[in-house]
KETOR-817247 format. One record per residue: x, z, y of N, C-alpha, C in turn; residue in one letter. Coordinates in steps of 0.02 Angstrom, whole numbers, padded with zeros to 5 digits, always signed. Example, Ala and Ser with C-alpha at 12.3 -4.5 7.8 and 13.67 -1.06 7.14 Angstrom:
! residues 2
+00660+00390-00284+00615+00390-00225+00660+00390-00165a +00642+00354-00112+00684+00357-00053+00645+00394+00002s 
//
This chain:
! residues 436
-00542+02852-00248-00556+02788-00278-00634+02780-00234x -00643+02718-00211-00716+02702-00185-00761+02680-00240x -00805+02678-00247-00862+02654-00315-00921+02635-00269x -00953+02578-00312-01018+02550-00283-01075+02558-00335x -01133+02558-00294-01173+02567-00341-01195+02517-00389x -01229+02511-00452-01251+02462-00475-01277+02397-00442x -01327+02416-00387-01359+02354-00360-01298+02310-00309x -01266+02364-00278-01221+02329-00239-01149+02297-00281x -01145+02301-00348-01098+02259-00389-01134+02215-00397x -01195+02225-00422-01228+02156-00423-01219+02108-00377x -01245+02140-00313-01238+02090-00255-01166+02060-00252x -01124+02087-00262-01046+02058-00259-01038+02008-00304x -01063+02015-00360-01063+01968-00414-01099+01912-00405x -01144+01917-00369-01194+01862-00357-01160+01821-00310x -01112+01854-00246-01102+01829-00193-01034+01793-00216x -01000+01810-00273-00943+01773-00299-00959+01722-00318x -01009+01726-00369-01040+01651-00409-01057+01611-00363x -01094+01624-00307-01108+01586-00261-01061+01558-00232x -01020+01580-00207-00961+01557-00177-00921+01512-00215x -00916+01522-00278-00885+01478-00335-00925+01424-00348x -00986+01436-00339-01023+01375-00365-01036+01329-00294x -01037+01358-00229-01006+01307-00166-00967+01269-00175x -00904+01313-00202-00830+01279-00205-00843+01220-00251x -00860+01238-00311-00865+01184-00351-00907+01117-00326x -00964+01144-00296-01010+01083-00258-00967+01042-00213x -00930+01087-00166-00894+01042-00119-00847+00997-00158x -00806+01026-00198-00755+00983-00244-00788+00919-00259x -00845+00920-00270-00884+00868-00312-00920+00829-00251x -00915+00842-00191-00955+00800-00134-00931+00723-00124x -00874+00731-00143-00853+00642-00149-00868+00605-00185x -00890+00629-00256-00913+00603-00311-00866+00565-00350x -00792+00606-00343-00731+00592-00379-00710+00646-00413x -00746+00693-00472-00730+00762-00494-00656+00768-00510x -00628+00716-00533-00557+00723-00548-00515+00733-00511x -00525+00728-00446-00481+00750-00379-00468+00827-00374x -00424+00842-00364-00410+00919-00358-00443+00943-00297x -00440+00901-00247-00461+00911-00166-00493+00857-00151x -00565+00874-00119-00603+00819-00109-00572+00790-00023x -00553+00720-00023-00530+00703+00040-00586+00713+00100x -00564+00732+00160-00612+00745+00209-00587+00685+00271x -00631+00664+00312-00713+00676+00305-00740+00639+00238x -00796+00663+00207-00840+00635+00164-00894+00604+00205x -00900+00543+00214-00934+00488+00256-01014+00492+00190x -01063+00497+00238-01122+00489+00189-01144+00410+00193x -01132+00383+00237-01173+00304+00239-01114+00250+00239x -01089+00223+00181-01041+00183+00175-01056+00106+00182x -01015+00075+00207-01027-00003+00220-01029-00048+00150x -01071-00086+00155-01073-00141+00090-01001-00174+00087x -00977-00153+00012-00909-00182+00005-00902-00261+00003x -00964-00280-00019-00956-00365-00033-00952-00395+00047x -00959-00352+00091-00946-00387+00159-00880-00361+00197x -00846-00340+00155-00784-00312+00172-00739-00358+00225x -00725-00412+00213-00703-00445+00255-00732-00468+00334x -00789-00441+00350-00839-00458+00409-00854-00390+00439x -00836-00332+00394-00854-00260+00424-00851-00269+00515x -00877-00229+00550-00853-00210+00613-00809-00148+00618x -00788-00131+00685-00719-00089+00673-00739-00021+00642x -00807+00009+00669-00820+00072+00635-00832+00071+00566x -00858+00002+00547-00874+00008+00467-00805+00005+00440x -00766-00026+00465-00704-00037+00434-00668+00033+00425x -00660+00070+00469-00633+00134+00479-00660+00182+00404x -00731+00171+00412-00784+00221+00368-00757+00178+00301x -00752+00114+00288-00742+00088+00223-00681+00087+00200x -00632+00098+00236-00545+00110+00206-00545+00172+00194x -00575+00231+00221-00567+00295+00205-00608+00320+00144x -00655+00270+00126-00693+00285+00060-00686+00226+00017x -00641+00175+00016-00610+00141-00035-00626+00176-00099x -00592+00247-00099-00580+00272-00162-00653+00297-00206x -00703+00298-00179-00764+00313-00183-00809+00258-00192x -00795+00199-00163-00838+00144-00154-00832+00095-00210x -00781+00095-00259-00765+00060-00310-00746+00109-00360x -00741+00095-00431-00730+00118-00482-00645+00136-00481x -00615+00185-00503-00542+00200-00489-00520+00253-00539x -00448+00245-00545-00412+00294-00597-00385+00324-00529x -00382+00394-00558-00350+00447-00517-00269+00452-00542x -00222+00461-00492-00156+00479-00519-00139+00552-00486x -00139+00594-00526-00137+00661-00514-00057+00699-00478x -00070+00722-00426-00011+00750-00411+00025+00808-00452x +00092+00826-00453+00115+00889-00493+00133+00940-00454x +00198+00953-00459+00234+01005-00416+00249+00969-00347x +00199+00996-00303+00199+00967-00222+00279+00973-00212x +00300+00925-00169+00358+00949-00126+00338+00920-00050x +00313+00951-00007+00282+00918+00055+00350+00911+00100x +00347+00860+00148+00377+00841+00188+00400+00908+00249x +00454+00912+00250+00469+00967+00317+00467+00942+00373x +00420+00970+00424+00417+00951+00486+00483+00964+00539x +00499+00923+00572+00552+00945+00633+00532+00883+00686x +00460+00904+00736+00444+00862+00789+00496+00847+00826x +00501+00774+00849+00539+00741+00893+00515+00724+00949x +00526+00718+00998+00490+00686+01057+00508+00597+01053x +00438+00558+01065+00432+00483+01079+00435+00450+01137x +00416+00502+01207+00407+00489+01246+00446+00428+01280x +00498+00418+01245+00546+00374+01282+00528+00303+01258x +00498+00308+01190+00494+00244+01168+00433+00196+01189x +00472+00152+01216+00429+00104+01255+00437+00027+01246x +00403-00004+01251+00412-00083+01229+00385-00132+01289x +00397-00185+01295+00380-00249+01337+00356-00297+01308x +00288-00309+01322+00258-00365+01291+00187-00399+01346x +00193-00463+01346+00161-00496+01380+00131-00475+01460x +00216-00465+01475+00219-00461+01555+00208-00376+01561x +00183-00340+01519+00176-00252+01532+00226-00217+01487x +00234-00158+01501+00269-00109+01486+00222-00050+01438x +00235-00044+01385+00182+00005+01348+00226+00063+01309x +00180+00116+01307+00215+00171+01264+00172+00195+01196x +00204+00244+01165+00164+00252+01112+00088+00256+01098x +00068+00301+01143+00002+00313+01164-00033+00242+01182x -00009+00193+01223-00045+00133+01221-00043+00102+01171x +00010+00099+01128+00005+00058+01064-00042+00090+01019x -00045+00161+01008-00101+00169+00959-00175+00150+00984x -00195+00141+01051-00262+00127+01066-00264+00045+01053x -00204+00026+01072-00203-00058+01092-00214-00091+01007x -00197-00047+00962-00191-00081+00882-00237-00038+00847x -00293+00001+00864-00332+00040+00840-00304+00069+00771x -00249+00113+00791-00207+00156+00756-00246+00198+00726x -00269+00218+00653-00303+00281+00638-00254+00338+00618x -00192+00312+00599-00151+00374+00563-00066+00344+00574x -00021+00371+00597+00033+00360+00599+00082+00424+00572x +00128+00408+00546+00177+00455+00532+00255+00428+00534x +00298+00451+00572+00371+00428+00586+00410+00497+00542x +00466+00474+00499+00500+00518+00460+00563+00493+00470x +00609+00540+00495+00681+00531+00520+00718+00590+00474x +00764+00557+00441+00810+00606+00409+00775+00650+00362x +00729+00635+00328+00694+00669+00280+00632+00716+00303x +00625+00720+00390+00576+00756+00405+00515+00728+00468x +00468+00746+00443+00413+00716+00494+00433+00713+00569x +00442+00679+00607+00473+00681+00663+00395+00666+00713x +00346+00661+00681+00287+00628+00715+00224+00618+00687x +00170+00640+00689+00113+00620+00655+00051+00615+00696x +00002+00574+00683-00052+00546+00723-00107+00544+00677x -00167+00568+00677-00231+00567+00644-00282+00543+00703x -00318+00498+00685-00384+00485+00735-00450+00468+00694x -00496+00449+00742-00556+00429+00719-00584+00475+00656x -00580+00525+00661-00590+00580+00614-00560+00589+00549x -00488+00548+00536-00454+00559+00482-00414+00627+00484x -00403+00642+00428-00360+00713+00415-00317+00694+00370x -00262+00764+00361-00203+00746+00308-00228+00737+00232x -00299+00768+00227-00320+00746+00150-00361+00671+00146x -00365+00637+00218-00388+00564+00201-00343+00524+00152x -00399+00490+00099-00353+00443+00070-00370+00377+00091x -00325+00349+00119-00348+00268+00147-00318+00220+00112x -00367+00173+00107-00337+00118+00064-00283+00078+00089x -00236+00061+00051-00179+00001+00065-00184-00057+00075x -00246-00095+00057-00248-00159+00055-00188-00182+00026x -00133-00235+00044-00072-00264+00015-00018-00208+00006x -00025-00176+00058+00033-00127+00046+00054-00096-00031x -00027-00103-00072-00015-00103-00150+00034-00140-00186x +00029-00201-00159+00092-00235-00183+00149-00212-00194x +00176-00194-00143+00250-00155-00136+00235-00104-00186x +00196-00068-00190+00201-00017-00251+00211-00050-00303x +00160-00105-00328+00175-00139-00405+00234-00164-00418x +00266-00194-00358+00344-00231-00373+00392-00154-00384x +00379-00109-00352+00434-00042-00382+00408-00029-00443x +00356-00026-00469+00336-00009-00533+00356-00062-00579x +00372-00127-00553+00410-00172-00592+00481-00170-00604x +00497-00141-00559+00584-00118-00574+00594-00047-00606x +00552-00005-00600+00559+00051-00664+00541+00017-00735x +00499-00029-00736+00486-00059-00805+00550-00092-00828x +00589-00121-00785+00648-00158-00794+00692-00110-00819x +00697-00050-00778+00754+00005-00785+00737+00026-00868x +00675+00033-00879+00664+00074-00946+00664+00015-00998x +00668-00055-00983+00685-00093-01037+00618-00121-01072x +00558-00098-01021+00494-00126-01036+00482-00206-01031x +00521-00223-00976+00519-00298-00950+00610-00313-00950x +00616-00363-00993+00702-00349-01008+00722-00398-00962x +00693-00457-00917+00736-00483-00863+00663-00503-00822x +00688-00498-00750+00649-00537-00704+00627-00609-00701x +00679-00635-00748+00685-00719-00762+00656-00740-00823x +00611-00682-00853+00572-00688-00918+00491-00732-00886x +00482-00778-00922+00410-00813-00899+00355-00748-00920x +00313-00754-00872+00273-00695-00898+00231-00716-00956x +00227-00779-00984+00191-00777-01046+00221-00743-01089x +00276-00711-01089+00306-00677-01151+00276-00597-01146x +00240-00574-01085+00203-00515-01082+00128-00541-01089x +00117-00579-01052+00032-00599-01049+00019-00662-01055x +00004-00660-01139+00003-00721-01175-00062-00766-01149x -00109-00734-01110-00164-00764-01085-00154-00813-01037x -00094-00824-01014-00080-00859-00964-00062-00940-01010x -00041-00937-01065-00034-01009-01107-00079-01061-01093x -00044-01107-01071-00097-01179-01069-00135-01178-01006x -00102-01138-00948-00132-01122-00874-00070-01165-00836x -00077-01154-00771-00028-01171-00720+00020-01113-00712x +00005-01066-00733+00046-00992-00733+00103-00991-00771x +00102-01029-00849+00123-01004-00894+00203-01013-00893x +00235-01054-00845+00302-01059-00846+00337-01023-00783x +00290-00984-00759+00307-00945-00697+00345-00881-00712x +00402-00851-00691+00433-00789-00704+00408-00744-00671x +00426-00679-00690+00412-00618-00654+00437-00626-00598x +00505-00629-00586+00522-00630-00499+00489-00693-00477x +00468-00740-00494+00435-00782-00451+00365-00763-00425x +00336-00721-00478+00273-00682-00463+00285-00635-00408x +00327-00589-00402+00341-00541-00356+00363-00584-00277x +00395-00646-00291+00424-00679-00218+00364-00720-00196x +00309-00734-00237+00252-00769-00212+00288-00842-00208x +00325-00865-00261+00338-00926-00260+00331-00962-00324x +00270-00947-00344+00245-00970-00419+00230-01048-00419x +00204-01084-00360+00195-01148-00354+00113-01160-00368x +00081-01099-00389+00017-01120-00415-00023-01107-00360x -00074-01151-00347-00122-01151-00287-00166-01090-00285x -00175-01084-00238-00207-00993-00218-00238-01000-00138x -00302-01003-00127-00316-00993-00063-00326-00924-00032x -00277-00908+00007-00281-00835+00042-00322-00834+00089x -00350-00889+00129-00390-00875+00187-00440-00822+00193x -00418-00777+00237-00479-00715+00242-00531-00745+00286x -00532-00781+00327-00603-00819+00353-00631-00860+00325x -00625-00884+00268-00646-00935+00238-00699-00901+00184x -00763-00908+00192-00812-00875+00127-00778-00908+00060x -00760-00976+00049-00754-01002-00006-00688-00995-00039x -00641-00964+00013-00580-00949-00016-00564-00917-00080x -00515-00920-00121-00498-00878-00184-00493-00810-00168x -00472-00791-00102-00474-00728-00081-00532-00687-00078x -00587-00726-00046-00661-00710-00042-00699-00711-00101x -00674-00759-00141-00714-00755-00215-00693-00683-00251x -00628-00669-00242-00590-00610-00278-00635-00550-00260x -00639-00538-00184-00678-00487-00158-00749-00496-00181x -00765-00558-00197-00864-00544-00221-00857-00515-00294x -00805-00545-00329-00798-00519-00402-00801-00429-00396x -00750-00417-00363-00753-00351-00355-00817-00298-00337x -00853-00344-00300-00931-00304-00283-00972-00316-00325x -00964-00333-00393-01001-00342-00437-00986-00312-00501x -01017-00324-00549-00994-00286-00633-00952-00346-00652x -00935-00311-00703-00883-00361-00766-00819-00379-00714x -00794-00345-00669-00742-00358-00621-00681-00399-00660x -00663-00358-00700-00605-00382-00735-00606-00465-00758x -00672-00470-00796-00688-00518-00830-00686-00590-00760x -00713-00567-00727-00731-00607-00653-00660-00632-00628x -00621-00587-00613-00551-00597-00582-00506-00638-00640x -00504-00615-00695-00471-00636-00740-00480-00719-00746x -00547-00736-00750-00566-00812-00753-00548-00839-00703x -00556-00809-00630-00539-00842-00570-00466-00856-00556x -00421-00820-00575-00342-00815-00561-00310-00865-00642x -00349-00862-00688-00326-00893-00742-00367-00950-00763x -00400-00972-00712-00439-01043-00724-00390-01086-00738x -00405-01122-00809-00364-01172-00834-00358-01225-00779x -00415-01236-00758-00412-01288-00701-00373-01290-00642x -00348-01234-00618-00301-01220-00575-00229-01248-00573x -00219-01284-00510-00168-01338-00525-00093-01306-00491x -00046-01340-00505+00004-01308-00476+00024-01346-00414x +00057-01336-00351+00066-01381-00294+00142-01402-00284x +00185-01357-00329+00257-01364-00315+00289-01338-00397x +00333-01344-00405+00366-01314-00466+00401-01257-00459x +00394-01192-00493+00399-01134-00477+00476-01123-00450x +00475-01073-00407+00546-01049-00373+00552-01090-00302x +00511-01163-00288+00515-01194-00247+00496-01188-00168x +00445-01161-00174+00393-01158-00100+00372-01083-00117x +00353-01062-00055+00324-00984-00062+00261-00996-00018x +00219-00961-00040+00142-00952-00031+00121-00903-00054x +00096-00844+00006+00069-00787-00009+00000-00793-00071x -00006-00749-00115-00037-00756-00161-00078-00695-00183x -00127-00680-00164-00167-00602-00196-00177-00623-00270x -00177-00677-00285-00194-00704-00356-00140-00699-00395x -00081-00717-00368-00013-00704-00410+00000-00630-00410x -00021-00591-00363-00009-00515-00365-00067-00493-00414x -00107-00505-00424-00144-00481-00469-00115-00486-00533x -00115-00543-00539-00071-00572-00620-00015-00518-00618x +00029-00517-00577+00095-00472-00587+00062-00400-00616x +00015-00375-00581-00010-00314-00600-00032-00313-00672x -00058-00360-00688-00096-00391-00763-00033-00371-00808x +00007-00415-00788+00067-00420-00837+00111-00362-00838x +00112-00319-00796+00140-00256-00799+00117-00211-00850x +00041-00211-00834+00022-00164-00872+00006-00190-00944x +00005-00251-00962+00021-00258-01032+00088-00243-01053x +00135-00262-01020+00218-00239-01043+00231-00176-01054x +00189-00134-01028+00203-00054-01026+00151-00011-01065x +00079-00063-01070+00038-00021-01118+00001+00037-01065x +00014+00050-00998-00020+00096-00977-00051+00041-00903x -00089+00086-00876-00132+00069-00807-00078+00058-00746x -00102+00031-00694-00054+00047-00647-00056+00124-00618x -00106+00153-00625-00113+00223-00600-00076+00266-00639x -00075+00242-00714-00043+00285-00760+00030+00283-00755x +00059+00228-00734+00127+00214-00723+00155+00237-00665x +00112+00244-00619+00134+00288-00552+00134+00353-00552x +00081+00385-00590+00091+00457-00595+00132+00482-00643x +00158+00444-00689+00212+00479-00738+00286+00460-00718x +00287+00397-00666+00352+00374-00655+00364+00384-00599x +00329+00405-00533+00343+00417-00480+00315+00467-00442x +00235+00485-00444+00201+00534-00410+00214+00592-00433x +00219+00608-00493+00225+00679-00510+00313+00700-00516x +00350+00653-00527+00429+00662-00541+00456+00684-00461x +00424+00639-00407+00452+00637-00338+00413+00684-00296x +00345+00723-00332+00340+00782-00301+00289+00776-00234x +00242+00695-00251+00174+00697-00208+00143+00757-00204x +00104+00752-00138+00074+00805-00122+00010+00817-00142x -00028+00764-00145-00092+00760-00167-00114+00698-00219x -00165+00700-00250-00194+00648-00283-00210+00591-00253x -00195+00537-00287-00232+00474-00256-00263+00445-00301x -00299+00385-00281-00352+00344-00326-00328+00271-00321x -00321+00230-00381-00323+00164-00386-00376+00139-00403x -00389+00080-00368-00449+00041-00381-00446+00003-00444x -00494+00015-00483-00488+00001-00555-00538-00050-00577x -00515-00109-00615-00582-00157-00628-00590-00133-00702x -00559-00094-00740-00568-00063-00807-00562-00002-00815x -00575+00056-00796-00554+00129-00791-00518+00152-00834x -00455+00169-00828-00414+00191-00875-00375+00139-00923x -00389+00077-00903-00358+00017-00941-00320-00019-00875x -00357-00045-00828-00338-00101-00786-00352-00089-00716x -00286-00080-00666-00311-00078-00601-00284-00143-00559x -00313-00149-00502-00291-00198-00464-00232-00206-00446x -00179-00258-00453-00120-00266-00435-00120-00295-00356x -00166-00314-00337-00150-00337-00269-00158-00312-00225x -00200-00230-00234-00228-00189-00179-00246-00133-00214x -00281-00094-00160-00319-00047-00204-00294+00027-00213x -00237+00033-00178-00193+00095-00193-00214+00134-00142x -00249+00212-00147-00275+00256-00091-00241+00314-00095x -00211+00344-00047-00170+00397-00046-00167+00413+00027x -00150+00497+00027-00141+00535+00102-00079+00488+00137x -00091+00498+00210-00039+00475+00256+00041+00513+00233x +00036+00568+00221+00095+00600+00190+00138+00568+00134x +00077+00555+00078+00111+00527+00031+00128+00443+00030x +00101+00418+00078+00119+00359+00101+00194+00366+00112x +00210+00417+00161+00272+00420+00185+00312+00439+00137x +00300+00468+00085+00348+00508+00034+00351+00444-00018x +00305+00390-00026+00334+00339-00055+00380+00291-00015x +00386+00290+00047+00426+00259+00089+00502+00302+00084x +00495+00361+00063+00554+00404+00058+00585+00390-00020x +00538+00389-00049+00553+00361-00127+00595+00305-00122x +00580+00246-00101+00620+00187-00080+00670+00190-00040x +00674+00241+00004+00745+00247+00047+00802+00290+00000x +00771+00320-00029+00815+00365-00099+00844+00312-00158x +00829+00254-00151+00837+00208-00210+00811+00237-00266x +00745+00249-00261+00716+00284-00319+00751+00336-00370x +00778+00381-00331+00823+00430-00365+00776+00488-00357x +00760+00521-00404+00721+00574-00411+00737+00640-00397x +00703+00699-00371+00746+00767-00343+00789+00788-00405x +00767+00774-00468+00820+00808-00512+00888+00758-00528x +00885+00698-00489+00952+00659-00495+00942+00596-00540x +00866+00602-00576+00866+00542-00614+00866+00466-00578x +00882+00418-00594+00889+00343-00557+00819+00319-00592x +00783+00308-00564+00711+00259-00591+00721+00179-00577x +00766+00174-00535+00768+00094-00525+00823+00067-00549x +00817+00015-00576+00904-00024-00580+00936-00028-00513x +01000-00046-00531+01045-00034-00491+01035-00092-00427x +01041-00079-00364+01025-00112-00307+00963-00145-00311x +00912-00124-00334+00853-00134-00337+00831-00150-00261x +00826-00093-00229+00798-00095-00155+00831-00149-00113x +00888-00156-00119+00936-00202-00087+00913-00263-00101x +00903-00274-00172+00874-00340-00193+00800-00350-00175x +00758-00302-00184+00689-00304-00154+00689-00322-00070x +00733-00310-00028+00733-00339+00028+00784-00402+00047x +00802-00440-00009+00844-00492-00002+00785-00561+00005x +00771-00578+00058+00731-00628+00085+00742-00688+00041x +00694-00701+00010+00695-00783-00024+00692-00848+00027x +00731-00901-00002+00743-00945+00034+00711-01009+00015x +00657-00989-00012+00606-01062-00031+00582-01084+00023x +00544-01143+00014+00514-01173+00076+00454-01139+00091x +00444-01121+00162+00395-01109+00200+00414-01018+00203x +00476-00992+00169+00481-00924+00180+00526-00927+00240x +00579-00961+00243+00615-00974+00309+00581-01011+00356x +00587-01005+00431+00548-01033+00488+00600-01015+00538x +00576-01053+00596+00606-01028+00645+00611-00967+00670x +00542-00927+00665+00542-00866+00683+00591-00817+00632x +00584-00837+00578+00624-00796+00538+00677-00833+00475x +00727-00857+00506+00778-00900+00481+00823-00864+00426x +00808-00800+00416+00828-00763+00365+00792-00778+00295x +00739-00804+00316+00675-00796+00268+00626-00738+00279x +00559-00726+00247+00524-00663+00271+00489-00637+00215x +00511-00658+00150+00473-00609+00097+00519-00607+00032x +00516-00553+00007+00577-00515-00054+00521-00506-00098x +00541-00449-00139+00487-00435-00196+00424-00395-00157x +00376-00423-00147+00329-00401-00107+00334-00356-00061x +00399-00362-00012+00404-00328+00044+00425-00383+00089x +00400-00367+00147+00409-00422+00205+00474-00412+00250x +00486-00453+00280+00526-00458+00347+00485-00464+00405x +00464-00434+00442+00429-00427+00497+00472-00407+00569x +00544-00423+00574+00560-00414+00612+00549-00451+00680x +00569-00435+00721+00546-00468+00784+00578-00544+00797x +00525-00594+00777+00548-00658+00794+00603-00673+00826x +00653-00705+00810+00719-00727+00842+00693-00776+00908x +00644-00817+00904+00628-00857+00951+00566-00829+00995x +00562-00761+01001+00505-00730+01028+00536-00713+01109x +00502-00715+01139+00517-00730+01217+00494-00676+01271x +00530-00656+01318+00500-00604+01357+00459-00542+01334x +00499-00527+01275+00485-00461+01251+00540-00420+01231x +00529-00347+01227+00578-00302+01206+00575-00243+01181x +00604-00200+01148+00677-00223+01123+00684-00260+01065x +00704-00296+01061+00714-00364+01003+00755-00322+00955x +00810-00278+00970+00855-00248+00922+00825-00171+00920x +00840-00157+00849+00822-00077+00807+00824-00076+00748x +00779-00111+00722+00776-00115+00639+00794-00183+00635x +00861-00195+00592+00879-00268+00588+00842-00289+00522x +00826-00365+00527+00785-00387+00474+00829-00381+00387x +00898-00369+00389+00946-00365+00336+00934-00291+00310x +00911-00237+00346+00923-00178+00321+00845-00145+00319x +00792-00189+00342+00727-00150+00358+00680-00192+00315x +00631-00151+00273+00578-00187+00228+00511-00160+00244x +00472-00199+00244+00393-00189+00280+00349-00195+00216x +00312-00147+00200+00264-00169+00156+00200-00181+00208x +00152-00235+00192+00107-00232+00243+00042-00263+00199x -00015-00231+00240-00076-00245+00228-00123-00272+00263x -00181-00314+00251-00229-00354+00311-00251-00284+00352x -00264-00295+00411-00292-00261+00459-00256-00191+00474x -00191-00206+00473-00143-00158+00487-00118-00097+00453x -00105-00107+00401-00075-00072+00357-00010-00069+00338x +00034-00017+00345+00103-00043+00356+00148+00033+00336x +00191+00022+00287+00250+00062+00283+00319+00014+00284x +00361+00057+00344+00439+00032+00371+00472+00081+00332x +00529+00044+00299+00587+00085+00265+00642+00057+00283x +00685+00093+00324+00762+00080+00336+00811+00138+00314x +00836+00108+00255+00893+00159+00226+00946+00180+00271x +00979+00127+00289+01032+00134+00335+01011+00196+00393x +00952+00199+00442+00950+00241+00484+00917+00285+00460x +00889+00302+00397+00846+00354+00372+00771+00375+00399x +00754+00315+00401+00695+00305+00441+00630+00265+00405x +00574+00312+00394+00520+00294+00361+00463+00298+00420x +00421+00234+00433+00355+00231+00473+00300+00198+00443x +00242+00259+00438+00196+00233+00411+00131+00227+00459x +00093+00182+00444+00033+00158+00496-00028+00136+00456x -00077+00174+00471-00154+00151+00446-00182+00127+00521x -00219+00062+00511-00256+00028+00568-00311-00001+00543x -00363-00006+00589-00411-00069+00594-00420-00106+00635x -00362-00163+00623-00368-00221+00689-00432-00259+00677x -00435-00285+00716-00502-00321+00728-00500-00392+00683x -00440-00413+00665-00421-00471+00637-00382-00472+00559x -00399-00480+00510-00370-00459+00443-00302-00472+00456x -00278-00550+00482-00217-00571+00472-00194-00604+00547x -00177-00560+00601-00178-00598+00674-00108-00629+00655x -00094-00677+00713-00050-00720+00709+00015-00679+00726x +00076-00695+00708+00143-00655+00709+00164-00625+00798x +00125-00672+00841+00136-00661+00919+00070-00615+00936x +00031-00579+00896+00004-00520+00909+00014-00458+00866x -00032-00420+00840-00014-00361+00813+00047-00348+00773x +00064-00394+00721+00128-00388+00694+00194-00398+00737x +00178-00425+00792+00244-00420+00845+00244-00369+00884x +00186-00337+00891+00191-00269+00945+00213-00220+00903x +00180-00222+00829+00221-00163+00788+00283-00163+00779x +00326-00224+00774+00384-00228+00767+00424-00209+00826x +00390-00216+00892+00426-00205+00948+00428-00129+00963x +00375-00081+00939+00356-00017+00943+00401+00014+00903x +00401-00008+00838+00436+00016+00800+00521+00005+00806x +00537-00043+00846+00608-00041+00862+00616+00009+00914x +00568+00021+00964+00563+00072+01014+00578+00139+00980x +00542+00167+00919+00559+00221+00886+00613+00225+00854x +00645+00169+00835+00706+00180+00793+00760+00200+00845x +00769+00170+00895+00803+00160+00951+00802+00246+00987x +00744+00266+00998+00736+00327+01017+00765+00389+00977x +00762+00379+00908+00776+00430+00872+00852+00419+00839x +00883+00381+00861+00955+00358+00843+00981+00426+00856x 
//
């Protein structure tokens, strides 16, 4: 047996210690030591979060993949990882016609500033794409895709009896709303954005309620600031609860706040215990927190890898059934979540079926869209879209066993339906048709 002299042994020990120290340092380079793996890349210069709505394209890419370290956050840990198996499929035949031109997938990715995409068919990764320096360990922020995660956690709470009925008024679980315009709004109406309570979501107006929420997030005492903004006793109602639809991040924040009070746990803790670990997500994630360990923001702020975004889509496709067969969601929950409400403004000429469910969207090709194709592929009845500003998407079609995930840095927060949202629906129709 080979032996080493004492100096060589000492050198080997020092080298081992140095490597371990370097590994430990690398693990903390992102500034979130609770994470098992530091996401890559770790950008050194981050844009100012108070200007999030007016970042340029490069700032948006860097800001979105560093959201988890730009704000306080709660880590939700992965347990026994179950990576999605890979079975690559060609998407070269997936083309769409838009504004007089034919485009393929590569055209689409470039035209729509896509920074990551994953297509999962029959439970296997058929296609994956990363750009702008993103990697399989990058944690990209959800924006309002997080709303769909929160509504799913509401379903878990209903299954467990922590919320006894979606038709309960939220004051039952969140007494702070007593005396405000929110007092007689139900859990269901919060999820459907039919509260009837005024909220200005305009992303281009620096004086809008959403802009004020963003400013609260850029300063200290975030929870108190947002709580006062949303539950302002002077905030009025514009319609009776349930009568009209109006998208509201304030209402979505209140839904998360109500869920946390009903369960006694933060959103991150609920997610970790009920979905993330039991379903076998692959990496840790981070939820933007207003009060670390106590309160996470219900309107957005979910940060995870592309594969785990895809696995969340699979969880929905599987109707909330865990690998051990446990049913975590009420019967018919997923179908109910994509049953579009018919309140005023949810139904339109472009989407006569309605366009909003339990914080999931109907983003099918508008029925009145002209000179576009393919108009068929993902039907409005069977397809649910989690959507976030600047082009964040999870699409789930259980019937076709198809999940599509997209990260983007669109130049506008919320383009008209005739722009990027329409191109996405056309491209995804083409992908669905190619993979049939």
